[in-house]
Residue, then its C-alpha position, 0 to 999 in steps of 0.5 A: x499499499x503507499x503513502x498516496x492511499x493510506x494518508x485519506x485513511x489515517x485523516x478520517x481516522x482523525x476526523x472520527x476521532x475529534x468527533x468523538x472528542x467533542x461530541x464526548x465533552x459537549x454531553x458531559x457538560x450538557x449531561x454530567x458523567x452518569x448522563x454520558x455514555x459511550x452509545x450516546x457520544x457515538x450517536x451523537x458524533x455519527x460514528x458506529x460504536x463498534x468504530x469508536x470502543x476500537x479507537x476508546x474501548x472504555x467510558x473512562x479513556x474516551x472521557x480522559x481522552x476529550x477531556x486532555x483534547x480540549x485542554x491542549x487546545x485551550x493551552x494552545x490559545x492561551x500560550x498565545x496569548x502568553x506572549x501577545x501580553x501587554x506589559x501595561x495591565x497584564x496582571x488584570x489579563x492575565x486573570x481574565x484569561x486564567x477565569x474565562x479556560x477556567x469557567x470554559x468547557x475544559x473545566x466544565x468537563x475535567x469537574x465531571x470527572x473529578x466528581x466521579x473519579x472521587x468515589x471509584x477508586x480506578x478511574x481516579x488511578x487514572x484520572x489522578x495523574x493526568x490532574x497533576x499534569x495539568x495542574x504543573x502545566x498550567x502552573x508554568x502557562x501562568x507563571x508565562x503570563x503573569x511574566x514572573x520570575x520563579x526564582x523570586x520569593x514568594x513569587x510560586x506562592x503567589x502564582x499558586x494563590x492566584x490560581x487557586x483563587x481563580x478556580x475556587x471563584x469558576x467553583x463557585x459560577x458552575x451553580x449560579x452566575x456569578x460574574x460580577x462578583x468575580x469581576x471584583x474581586x478578580x480587579x481586587x488581586x490583580x491590583x494586590x499582584x501588581x503592589x507585591x510584583x513592585x509594577x505599575x498597574 
């Protein structure tokens, strides 16, 4: 078989996997963990259940793959934003981007996974390493977006406090629209960050 005949099949496989991953995230956000099944995902993605199970043998494989996929896409967007971050108002801009990230589909889908993993030891064993890796990547991304040097005393703790704050605000917004309060808190935290970092807001 030549490369020219293999390439279309590889592309079809890539497109099918992407449809499955996007359908999984949509189901998680709309239906939650308990309402998401391999059958509903296959139907939504318009893929045969057999084809889906070939790539993702279990529901856990499918959901974790979907969260990784979406997190990777969002991380690429945030990296691009970090590289073009203005010096003026940098802290507030970084907080806005992190808040958007943690109130979006990535966070909502991951939250469903965390809740299910709390009482499912097998799922937790798979989810925990993923969350540790994503946590480290998000921390590095926040350092880059804020434009700080973690070798300076107290800076690492400031970055981690920032992520903990934004994650907590994201949790608060899962049941009600908490946007106004969130914006006020982010304004205040950006000012506090600028004071601690010794830079103009």
